C-alpha positions in Angstrom: 12.7 38.1 29.6 11.6 35.9 32.9 9.7 36.8 35.6 8.2 35.2 38.2 8.4 32.3 36.1 7.1 33.5 33.5 8.1 34.3 29.9 7.3 38.1 29.2 7.8 39.2 25.1 7.5 42.5 24.0 7.8 44.2 21.0 7.6 48.2 19.6 6.6 50.0 16.4 7.5 53.5 15.9 4.8 55.0 13.6 3.0 57.8 12.7 0.3 59.2 14.7 -2.3 58.4 12.4 -1.0 55.0 11.4 -0.8 54.1 15.5 -4.6 54.9 15.9 -5.5 53.0 12.3 -3.2 50.1 13.9 -4.5 49.8 17.2 -8.3 49.7 16.4 -7.1 46.4 13.7 -4.9 44.9 16.5 -8.1 46.0 19.4 -10.5 43.8 16.8 -7.9 40.7 16.5 -7.2 40.8 20.0 -10.9 40.9 21.1 -11.7 37.9 18.2 -8.9 35.7 19.6 -8.7 35.7 23.3 -13.1 35.7 22.9 -13.0 32.0 24.6 -11.4 30.9 27.5 -7.5 30.9 27.7 -7.6 27.7 28.8 -9.3 26.3 25.4 -6.0 25.8 24.1 -4.8 22.9 21.7 -3.3 19.8 23.8 0.3 18.7 23.7 0.1 14.5 23.3 3.2 13.3 25.7 3.5 9.3 24.2 4.4 6.8 27.0 7.0 4.0 26.2 4.5 1.6 26.5 2.3 2.3 23.4 5.8 1.8 21.3 6.5 -0.8 23.0 3.0 -2.4 22.6 2.9 -0.9 19.1 5.9 -2.7 18.1 4.5 -6.2 19.7 1.0 -5.7 18.0 3.2 -5.2 14.1 5.0 -8.4 14.8 2.2 -10.7 16.1 -0.9 -9.0 15.9 -2.9 -9.3 19.3 0.1 -9.4 21.5 -0.3 -5.6 22.2 -3.8 -6.1 23.2 -3.2 -8.9 25.8 0.0 -6.7 27.5 -3.0 -3.6 27.8 -5.0 -6.4 29.6 -7.9 -6.1 26.2 -7.9 -10.0 25.9 -10.7 -10.4 23.7 -9.4 -8.1 21.2 -6.5 -9.7 21.2 -8.4 -13.4 20.2 -9.7 -11.6 17.7 -6.5 -10.5 15.7 -4.7 -13.9 16.2 -7.8 -15.6 14.8 -7.8 -13.3 12.0 -4.1 -13.8 11.7 -3.9 -17.8 12.3 -7.2 -17.8 9.7 -5.5 -15.1 7.0 -2.0 -17.5 7.2 -4.6 -20.4 6.6 -5.8 -19.0 3.6 -3.0 -17.7 1.8 -1.2 -21.3 2.4 -3.9 -23.1 0.9 -4.7 -20.8 -2.1 -1.1 -20.5 -2.7 0.0 -24.7 -3.1 -3.8 -25.1 -4.9 -2.1 -22.4 -7.4 1.0 -24.6 -7.2 -0.5 -27.4 -8.2 -2.5 -26.6 -10.9 0.2 -25.0 -12.7 2.1 -28.0 -12.4 -0.5 -29.3 -14.3 -1.3 -27.2 -16.9 2.6 -27.2 -17.7 2.3 -31.3 -17.9 -0.1 -30.8 -20.3 1.6 -28.1 -22.1 4.6 -30.0 -22.6 2.3 -33.4 -23.3 0.1 -31.4 -25.9 2.3 -28.5 -27.4 5.1 -29.8 -29.8 8.1 -27.3 -30.7 9.1 -29.2 -33.8 6.0 -29.2 -35.1 5.2 -25.3 -34.7 9.0 -24.2 -36.4 8.1 -26.8 -39.1 8.4 -23.6 -42.0 11.1 -20.6 -42.1 11.9 -18.3 -39.4 9.1 -15.6 -40.7 6.2 -17.9 -41.0 4.2 -21.0 -39.3 2.9 -24.0 -39.9 -0.7 -23.9 -40.7 -0.4 -23.4 -44.2 1.9 -20.3 -43.6 -1.6 -18.0 -42.2 0.2 -16.7 -39.0 3.1 -14.2 -39.1 5.7 -14.5 -36.5 5.6 -11.4 -33.8 6.7 -12.6 -30.4 10.1 -14.3 -30.1 10.4 -17.9 -28.9 13.6 -18.0 -26.9 15.3 -21.3 -27.8 18.9 -23.5 -26.7 20.6 -26.1 -27.6 20.9 -29.4 -25.7 23.1 -31.9 -24.6 21.8 -33.8 -28.1 22.3 -31.0 -30.3 18.7 -30.5 -30.3 16.7 -26.4 -30.5 14.9 -26.4 -27.7 12.3 -23.8 -26.4 13.1 -22.4 -23.2 10.1 -23.2 -21.0 10.0 -19.7 -19.0 7.2 -18.1 -17.7 6.9 -16.2 -21.1 7.0 -19.6 -23.3 3.8 -21.0 -21.0 1.6 -17.8 -21.6 2.5 -17.2 -25.4 1.5 -20.8 -26.5 -2.3 -19.9 -24.6 -2.8 -16.8 -25.9 -1.1 -15.4 -29.4 -2.5 -16.8 -32.7 1.2 -17.6 -34.3 1.3 -20.4 -31.6 -1.6 -22.7 -32.3 0.5 -24.9 -35.0 2.0 -26.2 -32.1 -1.0 -27.9 -30.8 -1.4 -31.4 -31.1 -5.1 -31.1 -32.4 -4.5 -28.3 -34.9 -6.3 -29.5 -37.0 -9.7 -29.2 -34.6 -8.9 -25.7 -34.7 -11.7 -22.8 -35.6 -11.7 -19.3 -35.0 -13.3 -17.0 -32.5 -13.5 -13.4 -32.4 -10.4 -12.9 -34.2 -9.0 -15.5 -32.1 -7.8 -19.2 -32.7 -8.9 -22.3 -30.7 -8.0 -26.0 -30.8 -10.2 -28.6 -27.9 -6.7 -29.0 -26.0 -5.5 -25.6 -26.4 -8.8 -23.8 -25.2 -8.8 -27.1 -21.8 -4.9 -25.2 -21.5 -6.6 -21.8 -20.9 -8.8 -23.0 -18.6 -6.3 -24.7 -16.6 -3.8 -21.8 -16.6 -7.0 -19.4 -15.6 -7.8 -21.6 -12.7 -4.1 -21.7 -11.2 -4.0 -17.6 -11.7 -6.8 -17.5 -9.8 -5.6 -19.4 -6.9 -2.8 -16.8 -7.0 -4.5 -13.9 -7.3 -6.7 -15.2 -4.2 -3.4 -16.1 -2.3 -2.3 -12.2 -3.1 -5.3 -11.3 -1.5 -5.0 -12.7 1.9 -1.5 -11.9 2.0 -2.8 -8.3 1.7 -4.8 -8.8 4.3 -2.5 -10.1 6.8 -0.2 -7.0 6.2 -3.9 -4.7 7.1 -4.4 -7.0 10.1 -0.6 -6.4 11.5 -1.4 -2.7 10.8 -4.9 -2.3 12.3 -3.7 -4.2 15.8 -0.4 -2.5 15.9 -2.3 1.1 16.0 -5.1 -0.4 18.3 -2.6 -1.8 20.9 -0.9 1.9 20.7 -4.0 4.2 21.2 -5.4 1.4 23.8 -3.0 1.7 26.0 -4.1 3.7 29.2 -0.3 5.8 29.8 -1.4 8.9 27.8 -0.7 12.3 29.4 -2.1 15.9 27.9 -0.9 19.1 29.3 -2.1 22.4 27.8 -0.2 25.9 27.5 -1.7 28.8 28.8 -1.4 32.5 26.4 -2.2 35.4 27.3 -1.7 38.8 26.3 -2.0 42.8 26.0 -1.7 45.9 23.8 -0.8 48.9 25.2 0.4 52.6 24.6 4.0 53.6 26.8 2.8 57.6 27.5 6.4 57.8 28.7 8.1 56.6 25.3 8.9 59.5 23.6 8.1 57.8 20.1 4.5 57.5 22.1 4.6 53.5 20.0 2.5 50.9 20.1 3.5 47.5 22.6 2.3 44.4 22.3 2.9 41.8 25.2 2.7 38.1 25.7 2.7 35.7 28.4 3.5 31.9 28.3 
């Protein structure tokens, strides 16, 4: 019910006399605890202005844009400078990784031979049949009718990792074993070249992650830095009473908000 701009809600319970007394005492204790503080000290509701959303989107697209709109030009310069540095770092590391990848692939094509590796039966490799094959080497027939390996990512990874592919290296006669693995000088050099390339790619991914983080932090900072927030509080008050005119002598609860 609305009375003089105030909404009033009531709830009545029909109870026996002893139950009413017990419930009244319990509710009085609860009420005294609930309203012991200032009724004005109630949780506030946050009203988000449209400019907060605009600045959030601006800095999500270009870090620092929302800060510049807020008048925080110093912070905007920090975010955009970080963005430029991270983009440059990503591009530099990625290009280095690509260059090193091209180098190790050329090196492998020059020093690892599919014909030497596939010199014996389908079940065993060369090198005096010492290593049983456990990984499939994908192949195809070229225009000259010659069986060739598919030189994809798995190819260039497998020839550096697994024992059974050592026979394809052109310096296999210099092979040695170490902690369950076999190496040749060229294979060891190739492993180092792939490691360098993968490290550059890994560093590029790190810069990519930092770019994403910079966008998110800048967006939230721009939104929270927008000086258009408004707070409004809602006051609550209440009381318990016994209606002496009620034939059931019931307990009532009234809350105004």
